[in-house]
SERO-4910 file (N, C-alpha, C, O; in steps of 0.05 Angstrom, whole numbers):
BEGIN
 pado doro    nc1    nc2    nc3   cac1   cac2   cac3    cc1    cc2    cc3    oc1    oc2    oc3
  Met    A   1057   -599   -377   1037   -617   -365   1015   -622   -385   1006   -603   -398
  Ile    A   1005   -646   -386    983   -652   -404    957   -640   -393    955   -636   -369
  Ala    A    937   -635   -410    913   -622   -402    891   -642   -392    871   -634   -380
  Asp    A    897   -668   -396    877   -688   -389    884   -699   -361    905   -712   -357
  Gly    A    868   -692   -341    874   -700   -314    874   -729   -309    890   -739   -293
  Ala    A    857   -744   -323    857   -774   -320    883   -786   -330    893   -804   -317
  Gln    A    893   -776   -352    918   -786   -362    942   -778   -344    961   -793   -341
  Leu    A    940   -754   -333    961   -746   -314    960   -765   -289    981   -773   -279
  Phe    A    936   -772   -281    934   -790   -258    947   -817   -265    961   -828   -248
  Val    A    943   -827   -289    955   -852   -297    985   -851   -294    998   -870   -284
  Arg    A    998   -829   -302   1027   -827   -302   1038   -830   -274   1060   -842   -270
  Tyr    A   1024   -820   -254   1034   -821   -227   1024   -846   -212   1038   -855   -194
  Ala    A   1001   -856   -219    989   -879   -205    999   -906   -215    999   -926   -200
  Tyr    A   1008   -907   -240   1016   -933   -251   1040   -945   -237   1040   -969   -232
  Pro    A   1062   -930   -231   1085   -943   -219   1080   -960   -195   1088   -983   -194
  Pro    A   1065   -950   -174   1060   -967   -151   1039   -989   -158   1039  -1010   -147
  Asn    A   1021   -982   -177   1001  -1002   -184   1014  -1026   -197   1005  -1049   -193
  Ala    A   1034  -1021   -214   1048  -1043   -227   1063  -1061   -207   1068  -1084   -212
  Arg    A   1070  -1049   -184   1083  -1065   -163   1064  -1079   -145   1072  -1094   -127
  Gly    A   1038  -1075   -149   1018  -1087   -132   1014  -1073   -105   1003  -1084    -87
  Ser    A   1024  -1048   -104   1023  -1033    -79    996  -1020    -74    989  -1015    -51
  Cys    A    981  -1014    -94    957   -999    -90    940  -1000   -116    950  -1007   -138
  Gly    A    915   -994   -113    897   -993   -136    887  -1020   -145    893  -1040   -132
  Pro    A    872  -1020   -167    859  -1045   -177    881  -1064   -186    904  -1056   -192
  Pro    A    875  -1090   -187    894  -1111   -193    904  -1111   -223    924  -1122   -229
  Asp    A    888  -1098   -241    894  -1100   -269    912  -1076   -277    903  -1057   -289
  Ser    A    938  -1078   -271    956  -1056   -278    960  -1054   -307    966  -1032   -317
  Asp    A    957  -1076   -322    960  -1075   -351    939  -1056   -364    945  -1042   -383
  Ala    A    916  -1056   -353    895  -1039   -363    902  -1010   -359    898   -993   -377
  Leu    A    913  -1003   -336    922   -976   -331    945   -968   -350    945   -945   -360
  Leu    A    963   -985   -355    985   -981   -373    975   -976   -401    983   -958   -415
  His    A    955   -993   -410    944   -990   -436    931   -962   -440    934   -950   -460
  Tyr    A    916   -953   -420    904   -927   -421    925   -905   -424    922   -887   -440
  Gly    A    947   -908   -409    968   -888   -411    982   -888   -437    990   -867   -447
  Gln    A    986   -912   -449   1000   -914   -475    983   -904   -497    993   -891   -516
  Ser    A    956   -910   -496    938   -902   -518    929   -874   -516    921   -862   -536
  Gly    A    929   -862   -492    919   -835   -488    889   -833   -487    878   -811   -488
  Val    A    875   -856   -485    846   -856   -486    836   -851   -457    846   -864   -438
  Thr    A    817   -834   -454    803   -829   -429    773   -835   -432    760   -822   -448
  Asp    A    763   -854   -416    735   -861   -417    726   -868   -389    740   -865   -370
  Gln    A    701   -879   -388    690   -887   -362    706   -909   -349    708   -911   -325
  Gly    A    718   -927   -366    734   -949   -356    757   -938   -340    764   -948   -319
  Leu    A    770   -918   -351    793   -906   -336    785   -892   -311    798   -894   -291
  Arg    A    762   -879   -312    752   -866   -288    746   -886   -266    752   -881   -243
  Gln    A    735   -909   -274    730   -930   -254    756   -941   -242    757   -947   -218
  Leu    A    776   -944   -259    802   -953   -248    813   -932   -228    824   -940   -207
  Ala    A    810   -907   -234    821   -886   -217    806   -887   -189    819   -882   -169
  Lys    A    781   -892   -190    765   -894   -165    774   -917   -148    769   -918   -124
  Gly    A    787   -937   -160    796   -960   -146    821   -956   -129    830   -974   -115
  Phe    A    833   -932   -131    856   -925   -115    847   -914    -88    841   -890    -86
  Ala    A    845   -932    -68    832   -925    -43    848   -905    -27    837   -892     -9
  Gly    A    874   -901    -34    890   -881    -20    887   -854    -34    881   -834    -20
  Ala    A    891   -853    -60    892   -827    -74    864   -815    -80    861   -791    -77
  Trp    A    845   -832    -87    819   -821    -96    805   -804    -75    796   -782    -82
  Pro    A    804   -812    -49    792   -793    -30    806   -766    -28    793   -746    -22
  Tyr    A    832   -765    -32    845   -739    -32    836   -722    -55    832   -698    -52
  Leu    A    833   -735    -78    823   -720   -102    795   -709    -97    789   -687   -104
  Glu    A    778   -726    -85    752   -717    -78    752   -694    -58    737   -675    -60
  Leu    A    770   -696    -38    773   -675    -18    781   -649    -31    769   -628    -26
  Ile    A    802   -649    -48    811   -625    -60    790   -613    -78    785   -589    -78
  Ala    A    778   -629    -95    757   -619   -113    733   -608    -98    723   -586   -104
  Gly    A    723   -623    -78    700   -615    -64    703   -590    -48    685   -574    -44
  Ser    A    728   -586    -38    734   -563    -21    739   -537    -37    740   -515    -26
  Thr    A    744   -540    -63    752   -517    -79    732   -512   -101    737   -496   -119
  Gly    A    708   -525   -101    688   -519   -120    692   -530   -147    681   -520   -167
  Ile    A    708   -551   -149    714   -564   -175    698   -589   -177    700   -606   -159
  Ala    A    682   -592   -198    663   -615   -199    676   -642   -203    667   -662   -192
  Asp    A    698   -642   -218    710   -668   -226    736   -673   -210    754   -657   -211
  Pro    A    737   -695   -195    762   -701   -180    785   -707   -199    809   -706   -191
  Leu    A    779   -713   -224    801   -718   -243    806   -693   -261    819   -695   -282
  Asp    A    797   -670   -252    805   -645   -265    835   -643   -263    846   -649   -242
  Val    A    848   -634   -283    877   -634   -284    889   -617   -261    910   -623   -252
  Arg    A    875   -596   -253    885   -579   -231    885   -595   -205    903   -592   -188
  Val    A    865   -612   -201    863   -628   -177    884   -649   -176    897   -654   -156
  Val    A    887   -663   -199    907   -684   -200    935   -673   -196    951   -685   -182
  Glu    A    941   -651   -208    967   -637   -205    971   -630   -176    993   -633   -165
  Ala    A    950   -620   -163    952   -611   -135    961   -634   -117    979   -631   -100
  Tyr    A    948   -658   -121    955   -681   -104    983   -691   -109    998   -696    -90
  Trp    A    990   -695   -134   1016   -709   -139   1039   -690   -139   1061   -697   -129
  Val    A   1036   -665   -149   1058   -646   -151   1055   -623   -132   1074   -616   -118
  Gly    A   1031   -612   -131   1026   -589   -114   1019   -564   -129   1031   -558   -150
  Asn    A    999   -549   -120    992   -523   -131    976   -507   -110    972   -516    -88
  Ser    A    966   -484   -119    953   -466    -99    926   -477    -89    916   -467    -69
  Leu    A    915   -497   -101    890   -509    -91    893   -519    -63    875   -518    -46
  Leu    A    917   -530    -57    921   -544    -31    916   -526     -7    905   -534     13
  Asp    A    925   -501     -9    921   -483     14    893   -471     15    887   -455     33
  Ser    A    876   -479     -4    848   -470     -4    830   -491      7    806   -486     10
  Val    A    840   -515     12    823   -537     22    812   -531     50    789   -536     55
  Gly    A    828   -521     68    820   -513     94    824   -535    115    819   -558    110
  Ile    A    833   -526    138    839   -545    160    814   -561    168    817   -585    174
  Lys    A    791   -549    169    767   -564    177    761   -586    158    755   -608    167
  Asn    A    762   -581    132    756   -602    112    777   -624    113    770   -648    111
  Ile    A    802   -617    116    823   -637    118    819   -654    143    821   -679    143
  Gly    A    814   -641    166    810   -655    191    786   -674    190    788   -696    201
  Asn    A    765   -665    178    741   -683    176    747   -707    159    738   -729    165
  Ser    A    762   -703    137    769   -725    120    787   -745    135    783   -769    133
  Met    A    806   -735    149    825   -752    164    810   -767    185    815   -791    190
  Glu    A    791   -754    198    775   -767    219    760   -791    208    760   -812    219
  Asp    A    747   -786    185    731   -807    172    748   -831    163    740   -854    166
  Arg    A    771   -824    152    787   -845    140    806   -860    158    810   -884    155
  Phe    A    817   -845    178    840   -857    192    838   -859    222    855   -873    234
  Arg    A    819   -847    235    818   -849    264    817   -878    274    832   -886    292
  Ala    A    799   -893    262    795   -921    271    820   -937    266    826   -956    280
  Arg    A    834   -931    245    858   -948    237    883   -940    251    901   -956    255
  Thr    A    885   -914    259    910   -905    270    910   -906    301    931   -906    313
  Gly    A    887   -907    313    885   -910    342    900   -888    357    894   -864    353
  Leu    A    919   -895    373    934   -876    390    951   -858    374    961   -838    384
  Gln    A    957   -865    348    973   -847    331    957   -824    320    969   -805    310
  Phe    A    930   -825    321    914   -805    309    920   -776    318    921   -758    301
  Pro    A    924   -772    344    931   -744    352    955   -732    338    957   -708    334
  His    A    975   -749    332    999   -740    318    992   -732    289   1003   -714    277
  Leu    A    972   -746    277    963   -739    250    949   -711    252    953   -694    235
  Val    A    933   -707    273    919   -681    276    940   -659    280    937   -637    269
  Glu    A    961   -665    295    982   -645    299    994   -638    272   1001   -614    267
  Gly    A    998   -657    254   1009   -652    228    991   -634    211   1001   -617    196
  Ile    A    965   -637    213    946   -620    199    948   -591    210    948   -572    195
  Leu    A    948   -589    236    949   -563    249    975   -548    243    976   -524    243
  Ala    A    996   -564    238   1022   -553    232   1024   -544    202   1045   -533    194
  Gly    A   1003   -549    187   1004   -540    159   1002   -563    138   1006   -558    114
  Gly    A    997   -587    147    994   -609    128    970   -606    110    948   -599    119
  Val    A    974   -611     85    953   -609     65    952   -635     48    971   -650     49
  Pro    A    930   -639     33    926   -665     19    944   -667     -6    934   -668    -29
  His    A    970   -668     -1    990   -672    -21   1001   -701    -17   1001   -711      5
  His    A   1010   -714    -38   1020   -741    -35   1041   -744    -14   1043   -765     -1
  Ser    A   1058   -724    -11   1079   -725      9   1068   -726     37   1081   -737     55
  Phe    A   1045   -714     41   1032   -715     67   1024   -744     73   1028   -753     96
  His    A   1013   -757     54   1005   -786     58   1030   -803     63   1029   -820     81
  Val    A   1051   -798     49   1076   -814     52   1088   -810     79   1095   -829     93
  Phe    A   1091   -785     87   1106   -779    112   1089   -780    137   1099   -786    158
  Glu    A   1063   -774    134   1046   -772    158   1028   -796    162   1022   -803    185
  Ile    A   1020   -809    141   1002   -832    144   1016   -859    145   1009   -877    161
  Tyr    A   1035   -863    128   1048   -889    125   1063   -897    151   1070   -879    167
  Pro    A   1067   -922    156   1081   -931    181   1111   -928    179   1124   -931    200
  Trp    A   1122   -922    156   1151   -925    152   1167   -905    168   1189   -910    177
  Leu    A   1155   -881    173   1169   -861    189   1177   -871    216   1199   -866    227
  Gly    A   1158   -887    228   1163   -897    254   1184   -919    256   1194   -925    277
  Leu    A   1191   -930    232   1211   -951    231   1239   -941    228   1258   -956    229
  Leu    A   1242   -915    223   1269   -904    219   1287   -907    243   1311   -907    240
  Arg    A   1275   -909    266   1291   -912    291   1297   -941    298   1310   -947    318
  Asp    A   1288   -959    281   1293   -988    284   1318   -995    268   1316   -994    243
  Glu    A   1340  -1001    281   1365  -1006    267   1363  -1029    246   1378  -1029    227
  Arg    A   1346  -1048    251   1343  -1070    233   1327  -1064    208   1330  -1077    188
  Arg    A   1310  -1044    210   1291  -1038    188   1293  -1010    176   1278  -1003    158
  Tyr    A   1310   -993    187   1310   -965    178   1318   -963    149   1308   -945    135
  Ala    A   1337   -980    139   1345   -978    111   1322   -984     92   1318   -970     72
  Thr    A   1306  -1005     99   1282  -1011     83   1262   -988     84   1250   -981     64
  Ala    A   1257   -978    108   1238   -956    112   1246   -932     96   1230   -919     83
  Leu    A   1272   -925     97   1282   -901     83   1278   -905     53   1270   -886     39
  Asn    A   1284   -929     43   1281   -934     14   1251   -931      5   1246   -920    -16
  Val    A   1233   -942     21   1205   -941     14   1195   -911     14   1182   -902     -4
  Leu    A   1203   -897     36   1195   -868     37   1205   -853     13   1191   -836      2
  Asp    A   1230   -858      5   1242   -844    -18   1229   -851    -44   1222   -833    -60
  Arg    A   1225   -877    -49   1214   -886    -74   1184   -879    -77   1174   -873    -99
  Cys    A   1170   -879    -54   1141   -874    -55   1134   -845    -59   1114   -839    -71
  Arg    A   1150   -827    -47   1145   -799    -51   1149   -792    -81   1163   -806    -95
  Ile    A   1137   -770    -89   1143   -759   -116   1168   -743   -114   1169   -723    -99
  Arg    A   1189   -750   -128   1215   -736   -127   1220   -723   -154   1205   -728   -173
  Trp    A   1241   -708   -156   1248   -693   -180   1276   -699   -189   1293   -708   -172
  Gly    A   1281   -696   -214   1308   -701   -225   1312   -690   -253   1294   -679   -265
  Glu    A   1336   -693   -263   1343   -683   -290   1352   -707   -307   1369   -723   -298
  Val    A   1341   -708   -331   1348   -730   -349   1377   -725   -361   1382   -704   -372
  Leu    A   1394   -745   -357   1422   -743   -366   1426   -758   -392   1443   -751   -408
  Ala    A   1411   -780   -396   1414   -796   -420   1389   -813   -423   1374   -817   -404
  Ile    A   1385   -822   -448   1361   -839   -454   1371   -863   -469   1385   -861   -489
  Thr    A   1363   -887   -459   1371   -912   -472   1346   -930   -473   1337   -941   -453
  Gly    A   1336   -934   -497   1313   -951   -500   1289   -941   -485   1281   -918   -488
  Asp    A   1278   -958   -467   1255   -950   -451   1262   -937   -424   1244   -932   -408
  Glu    A   1288   -932   -420   1296   -921   -394   1311   -895   -397   1324   -889   -418
  Ala    A   1309   -878   -377   1324   -853   -375   1344   -855   -352   1338   -867   -332
  Val    A   1367   -844   -356   1386   -840   -335   1381   -813   -322   1383   -793   -336
  Val    A   1375   -812   -297   1366   -788   -284   1383   -781   -259   1391   -799   -244
  Ser    A   1390   -756   -256   1403   -747   -231   1381   -736   -213   1366   -718   -220
  Ser    A   1379   -748   -189   1359   -740   -170   1371   -740   -142   1393   -750   -137
  Arg    A   1356   -728   -123   1366   -725    -95   1349   -742    -77   1325   -737    -73
  Pro    A   1361   -763    -66   1347   -782    -49   1342   -771    -21   1355   -752    -12
  Leu    A   1324   -783     -7   1321   -778     22   1345   -789     37   1356   -810     30
  Val    A   1353   -775     58   1374   -785     76   1364   -783    105   1347   -767    112
  Trp    A   1374   -801    121   1366   -802    150   1392   -801    166   1409   -818    163
  Asp    A   1394   -782    185   1418   -779    201   1415   -789    229   1431   -784    246
  Gly    A   1393   -804    233   1388   -815    259   1369   -798    276   1359   -806    296
  Val    A   1364   -773    266   1347   -755    280   1325   -744    262   1302   -742    270
  Ala    A   1333   -737    237   1314   -724    219   1318   -734    190   1340   -743    183
  Leu    A   1297   -732    175   1298   -738    146   1306   -712    131   1299   -690    140
  Gly    A   1320   -715    110   1328   -692     93   1331   -701     65   1328   -725     58
  Val    A   1338   -683     47   1343   -688     19   1373   -687     15   1385   -667     20
  Gly    A   1384   -709      4   1413   -711      2   1424   -700    -24   1411   -687    -39
  Glu    A   1450   -707    -28   1464   -698    -53   1454   -714    -76   1444   -736    -73
  Pro    A   1457   -704   -100   1447   -718   -124   1461   -745   -128   1485   -748   -124
  Val    A   1445   -765   -138   1455   -790   -145   1443   -797   -173   1424   -784   -181
  Val    A   1456   -815   -187   1447   -823   -213   1431   -849   -212   1440   -868   -199
  Glu    A   1408   -850   -224   1391   -874   -224   1379   -878   -252   1380   -860   -268
  Ser    A   1369   -902   -256   1355   -908   -281   1325   -910   -275   1317   -920   -255
  Ala    A   1309   -899   -293   1280   -898   -289   1266   -904   -316   1274   -894   -337
  Lys    A   1246   -920   -315   1231   -927   -339   1212   -904   -348   1202   -889   -331
  Phe    A   1207   -902   -373   1187   -884   -383   1170   -896   -405   1152   -883   -415
  Ala    A   1176   -921   -412   1162   -934   -434   1163   -964   -430   1179   -974   -414
  Val    A   1146   -979   -444   1146  -1008   -444   1146  -1017   -473   1127  -1011   -488
  Asn    A   1167  -1031   -481   1169  -1041   -509   1166  -1018   -529   1153  -1021   -550
  Gly    A   1178   -996   -522   1180   -973   -541   1156   -954   -540   1156   -933   -552
  Thr    A   1135   -962   -525   1112   -944   -523   1111   -932   -495   1108   -946   -475
  Gly    A   1113   -906   -495   1116   -893   -469   1091   -879   -459   1071   -876   -473
  Leu    A   1092   -872   -433   1071   -855   -421   1077   -825   -427   1059   -808   -425
  Ile    A   1102   -820   -434   1111   -793   -441   1124   -793   -469   1141   -809   -474
  Ala    A   1115   -776   -486   1126   -774   -513   1149   -754   -514   1147   -733   -502
  Gly    A   1170   -760   -529   1190   -741   -534   1207   -732   -511   1215   -709   -509
  Leu    A   1212   -750   -492   1229   -743   -470   1257   -737   -480   1268   -751   -497
  Asn    A   1269   -716   -469   1295   -707   -479   1316   -704   -456   1309   -698   -433
  Val    A   1341   -707   -464   1362   -701   -444   1360   -672   -436   1355   -654   -452
  Gly    A   1363   -667   -410   1360   -640   -399   1333   -634   -388   1330   -614   -374
  Asp    A   1313   -651   -394   1287   -647   -382   1287   -650   -352   1301   -667   -341
  Thr    A   1273   -633   -338   1267   -636   -310   1242   -653   -307   1221   -646   -319
  Val    A   1244   -674   -292   1222   -693   -291   1214   -700   -262   1230   -696   -243
  Ser    A   1190   -711   -259   1182   -722   -233   1184   -753   -235   1182   -764   -257
  Leu    A   1189   -765   -212   1193   -794   -211   1176   -806   -189   1173   -794   -168
  His    A   1166   -830   -193   1152   -845   -173   1161   -875   -175   1159   -887   -196
  Trp    A   1171   -885   -153   1184   -911   -154   1206   -910   -176   1223   -893   -175
  Asp    A   1204   -929   -194   1226   -930   -215   1216   -921   -242   1225   -930   -263
  Trp    A   1197   -901   -241   1186   -891   -266   1189   -860   -268   1187   -846   -248
  Val    A   1193   -850   -292   1190   -822   -298   1160   -817   -302   1147   -831   -318
  Cys    A   1150   -797   -288   1121   -792   -290   1114   -770   -309   1095   -772   -324
  Asp    A   1129   -748   -308   1121   -725   -325   1145   -705   -326   1162   -706   -309
  Arg    A   1144   -688   -346   1162   -665   -346   1151   -644   -327   1127   -641   -324
  Leu    A   1169   -630   -314   1161   -609   -295   1169   -582   -306   1192   -577   -314
  Thr    A   1149   -564   -305   1156   -536   -311   1171   -524   -286   1170   -536   -265
  Pro    A   1183   -501   -289   1196   -489   -266   1177   -484   -244   1184   -488   -220
  Arg    A   1152   -476   -250   1132   -472   -228   1126   -498   -214   1124   -499   -190
  Gln    A   1122   -520   -230   1116   -545   -218   1139   -556   -201   1134   -567   -179
  Leu    A   1163   -552   -209   1186   -560   -194   1187   -545   -168   1192   -557   -147
  Gln    A   1182   -519   -168   1182   -504   -144   1160   -513   -125   1164   -515   -101
  Gln    A   1137   -519   -136   1114   -529   -119   1120   -556   -107   1115   -561    -83
  Leu    A   1131   -574   -123   1138   -601   -112   1158   -599    -90   1155   -612    -69
  Lys    A   1179   -583    -93   1199   -579    -73   1186   -567    -48   1191   -575    -25
  His    A   1169   -546    -52   1157   -532    -30   1140   -551    -12   1143   -551     12
  Phe    A   1122   -567    -24   1105   -584     -7   1121   -608      4   1114   -619     25
  Thr    A   1141   -617    -11   1158   -638      0   1172   -629     26   1172   -643     46
  Val    A   1185   -605     24   1199   -594     47   1179   -588     70   1185   -593     94
  Arg    A   1155   -578     63   1136   -572     84   1129   -597    100   1128   -597    125
  His    A   1124   -619     86   1115   -643    100   1139   -658    112   1135   -673    132
  Leu    A   1162   -655    101   1186   -666    115   1190   -651    142   1197   -664    162
  Thr    A   1187   -625    142   1190   -610    167   1170   -619    188   1177   -622    211
  Ile    A   1144   -622    180   1124   -631    198   1131   -659    209   1128   -665    232
  Ala    A   1139   -677    191   1145   -704    198   1169   -704    218   1168   -719    238
  Asn    A   1189   -689    213   1212   -688    231   1206   -678    258   1218   -685    278
  Ser    A   1186   -660    260   1178   -649    286   1165   -669    304   1163   -665    328
  Gly    A   1155   -691    292   1141   -711    308   1151   -739    305   1137   -758    312
  Val    A   1175   -743    293   1184   -770    286   1188   -787    311   1184   -811    309
  Glu    A   1195   -775    333   1200   -791    357   1175   -803    369   1177   -821    385
  His    A   1151   -792    361   1126   -801    372   1114   -823    354   1094   -836    363
  Arg    A   1125   -828    331   1111   -846    312   1114   -875    320   1136   -884    327
  Gly    A   1092   -889    318   1092   -918    321   1095   -930    294   1098   -917    273
  Ala    A   1095   -957    294   1098   -972    268   1074   -990    263   1076  -1010    249
  Ala    A   1052   -983    275   1029  -1001    274   1009   -994    252    990  -1009    248
  Ile    A   1013   -972    238    994   -964    217   1000   -978    191   1023   -975    181
  Ala    A    982   -992    180    986  -1005    154    962   -997    136    940  -1007    139
  Leu    A    967   -978    118    945   -967    103    950   -968     73    973   -973     64
  Glu    A    929   -963     58    931   -965     29    946   -942     18    949   -921     30
  His    A    956   -945     -6    971   -924    -20    951   -903    -30    959   -883    -42
***
């Protein structure tokens, strides 16, 4: 993992930003920062423009006595997971959710509270499985395939690099599956994921055999064994919480990434 939290943020935030899903409209600027490795006030301002992720970073930092929301420990906690998450505290998480989502979620808000009480923490998988409307669409036969794809691509997932060709890596990863009742992690499949643009990557020296994290159709970072364990742990935690309340979910929540 790189030591610069702002640059780590770029690696995870750029894939959805390039799709126009979240963050400021100038995704080329974010890509340039990631390719150049430069961290300055301009990058910090771009990061603050992610209305979904930035408040979580502020929550984690503020609750754990860390001054900078872009501290690498905070950024890692949100996207991958680490011990900071269980130090945030239910009260702090609940207050943040109240401020951000009660007015927008309406009758769905009690189910969000249930998720927090069940152990939900400010990890990206919590936002994907608990906040997004897609979980509620899984029971819609017309839209469940789209919903499943978005949930799978939007979460941070893990995989192993099998081959590298140009700006893309061939990766073995385990997609989400839906059996009509619950979400789970399926058997490995092979996919292609970008890690560079025109030969200039966000990650230098990617190698066959590396364990990596992925967001949408991009490789985000190499994962250490500890990081892999943490990412799996928080993904499973929030999948379990989501599955316990999937039958209650509506499809009316439309929120930022």
